C-alpha positions as MATLAB code, in Angstrom:
seq = 'MVVVAGIGGGLIAPSAANAQDYGPNTCRQGYVWRAARANDLVCVTPQTRTDTANDNALAPDRTLANGYCKQGYVWREAWGSDDLTCVTPQTRAQARYDNSQADDRRLAVRLWINTNSGTLKVSGDHFNIDSRVRIVVSGAVNRSWTVTAARYSGHAGGSFGFVPGFPGRCAPGNPNARLRAVDLTSGRSTASVPFVYCVRID';
ca = [
      24.887   18.601  -28.802;
      23.930   16.398  -25.855;
      24.058   17.921  -22.396;
      23.687   15.953  -19.187;
      22.603   18.235  -16.361;
      24.738   18.342  -13.261;
      24.220   19.123   -9.592;
      22.602   22.378   -8.607;
      19.196   22.569  -10.237;
      19.976   20.532  -13.334;
      17.105   18.125  -12.797;
      13.576   19.123  -13.700;
      10.908   18.655  -11.044;
       8.280   16.094  -12.112;
       4.641   16.975  -12.558;
       1.833   14.669  -11.531;
       0.737   14.427  -15.167;
       4.074   13.357  -16.627;
       5.607   11.193  -13.901;
       5.578    7.489  -14.763;
       6.096    4.812  -12.129;
       6.374    1.105  -12.951;
       7.039   -1.661  -10.403;
       6.810    0.512   -7.281;
       7.741   -2.363   -4.952;
      10.846   -3.525   -6.812;
      14.085   -2.905   -4.901;
      17.197   -1.260   -6.294;
      20.269   -3.432   -6.715;
      21.643   -4.522   -3.331;
      18.283   -4.547   -1.527;
      15.564   -7.145   -0.983;
      12.104   -7.149    0.572;
      12.184   -7.284    4.358;
       9.289   -9.795    4.456;
       8.573   -9.394    8.159;
       5.096  -10.468    7.045;
       3.706  -11.539    3.674;
       3.022   -8.025    2.366;
       6.046   -6.294    3.946;
       7.786   -5.010    0.814;
      10.128   -2.475    2.430;
      13.535   -2.754    0.767;
      16.366   -3.670    3.147;
      19.778   -5.305    2.983;
      19.871   -9.113    2.642;
      21.332   -9.298    6.172;
      18.377   -7.362    7.590;
      15.939   -9.731    5.880;
      17.780  -12.702    7.418;
      17.745  -11.015   10.842;
      14.029  -10.287   10.452;
      13.252  -13.941    9.742;
      15.274  -14.929   12.817;
      13.406  -12.411   14.958;
      10.079  -13.815   13.758;
      11.204  -17.330   14.683;
      12.445  -16.263   18.148;
       9.444  -14.051   18.962;
       7.443  -16.664   20.958;
      10.330  -17.128   23.416;
      10.580  -13.345   23.891;
       6.852  -12.796   24.523;
       4.965  -13.026   27.816;
       1.573  -14.706   28.092;
      -0.164  -11.311   28.124;
       1.400  -10.336   24.790;
       3.979   -7.958   26.202;
       7.689   -8.486   25.687;
      10.069   -9.967   28.190;
      12.580   -7.630   29.781;
      15.141   -6.370   27.288;
      12.795   -6.609   24.299;
      10.325   -4.216   22.676;
       7.697   -4.446   19.947;
       9.263   -4.107   16.516;
       6.464   -1.901   15.114;
       7.813   -2.274   11.581;
       4.391   -1.281   10.193;
       3.004    0.509   13.233;
       1.266   -0.768   16.332;
       0.081   -3.937   14.550;
       3.614   -5.406   14.612;
       3.941   -6.808   18.134;
       6.969   -8.995   17.384;
       9.400   -8.765   20.302;
      12.878   -7.665   19.246;
      15.809   -5.748   20.707;
      15.547   -1.936   20.868;
      18.292   -1.750   18.221;
      16.201   -3.866   15.852;
      13.167   -1.613   16.319;
      15.355    1.409   15.554;
      16.623   -0.359   12.422;
      13.053   -1.068   11.278;
      12.142    2.605   11.668;
      15.229    3.670    9.747;
      14.529    1.181    6.939;
      10.962    2.498    6.709;
      12.293    6.045    6.344;
      14.582    4.941    3.481;
      11.974    2.832    1.680;
      11.256    5.227   -1.199;
      14.935    5.831   -1.952;
      15.578    2.091   -2.221;
      12.769    1.339   -4.669;
      13.495    0.747   -8.348;
      10.480    2.618   -9.690;
      12.288    4.023  -12.781;
      10.307    7.223  -13.265;
      10.630    9.507  -16.255;
       9.187   12.924  -17.040;
       9.693   15.559  -19.711;
       9.379   19.332  -19.890;
       9.109   21.469  -23.020;
       8.026   24.770  -21.468;
      11.210   26.541  -22.581;
      10.866   25.336  -26.176;
      13.589   22.697  -25.768;
      12.891   19.119  -24.801;
      14.260   18.310  -21.356;
      14.168   14.826  -19.842;
      14.575   13.830  -16.188;
      14.302   10.551  -14.308;
      14.800    9.119  -10.843;
      14.469    5.874   -8.848;
      17.088    4.209  -11.075;
      19.997    2.171   -9.741;
      22.712    4.543   -8.541;
      25.619    4.884  -11.005;
      23.677    2.766  -13.492;
      23.833    3.486  -17.214;
      20.424    4.514  -18.544;
      19.388    4.302  -22.201;
      17.121    7.143  -23.369;
      15.065    5.997  -26.377;
      12.969    8.249  -28.635;
      10.682    6.766  -31.295;
       8.018    8.023  -33.670;
       8.656   11.208  -35.644;
      12.332   10.795  -34.798;
      14.265    7.690  -33.754;
      17.287    8.340  -31.562;
      18.880    6.987  -28.410;
      21.467    8.170  -25.889;
      23.099    6.644  -22.837;
      23.501    8.639  -19.606;
      24.466    7.768  -16.028;
      21.965    7.978  -13.183;
      23.816    9.455  -10.211;
      22.909   10.556   -6.703;
      21.306   14.041   -6.634;
      19.835   15.775   -3.611;
      16.052   15.776   -3.549;
      15.653   12.789   -5.881;
      15.296    9.141   -4.903;
      17.808    6.566   -6.102;
      19.871    7.334   -9.184;
      18.721   10.428  -11.104;
      19.560   12.326  -14.257;
      18.665   15.504  -16.112;
      19.157   15.419  -19.863;
      18.767   17.747  -22.885;
      18.684   15.676  -26.120;
      19.605   18.676  -28.258;
      16.636   18.993  -30.607;
      13.547   21.217  -30.328;
      10.650   20.105  -28.212;
       7.270   21.835  -28.411;
       7.981   24.606  -30.924;
       4.368   24.845  -32.095;
       1.002   23.525  -30.913;
       0.305   20.023  -32.098;
      -0.543   16.458  -31.177;
       2.166   14.212  -29.710;
       4.023   12.503  -32.545;
       6.921   10.923  -30.647;
       7.454    8.922  -27.490;
      10.336    8.714  -25.059;
      11.263    6.045  -22.531;
      14.269    5.187  -20.360;
      15.801    1.777  -19.586;
      17.907    1.059  -16.490;
      20.680   -1.037  -18.060;
      21.696   -2.587  -14.722;
      18.295   -4.167  -14.119;
      16.719   -4.042  -17.571;
      13.654   -2.285  -16.143;
      12.010    0.329  -18.336;
       9.814    3.339  -17.742;
       6.510    3.773  -19.488;
       6.687    5.728  -22.749;
       6.008    9.447  -22.375;
       4.437   11.192  -25.420;
       5.652   14.589  -26.619;
       5.524   16.857  -29.668;
       8.625   16.659  -31.850;
       9.140   19.252  -34.561;
      11.985   20.860  -36.452;
      12.302   24.642  -36.539;
      12.497   26.160  -40.041;
      13.948   29.587  -39.287;
];
């Protein structure tokens, strides 16, 4: 029986050893890089990226000879005190807000597993919200399931908690199966996570 965990502790917290993170600067669907400078990869709305490009173009007319901003403008500070682009106070506030939301908007597609209870449990986050996610197991067993990554408190982007319904680590042994997850909206995949698959004979 397949069980998809719900809200209220259904997701398993990742460990540093099992968490996988591919493409950390890729944005979730609906977001693009801000590109206030060449290496500004904070994910924002397309409108904010357009506004940012306009602000960059207008900056010389908003800046005094001494480098300070003309009245009514402030430094954007999108990446700290090094960003001295003159913008409106509202734009600086927007840049700070976008920075605070950067991790949640990334499409990092992480996956981790837990077998401490004797049953394989799978969790993932940083997927597109409300995206279908394909869970693929290969090796000693070949199976796949499709779940939906939804919004859960404490996890970035779309998340899921999932119990495939077969035993996980039921005895010591070397990993003989691998598990990965694919965000079907974007096609992006996690790295494969190894685990021990075995069948109880009792």
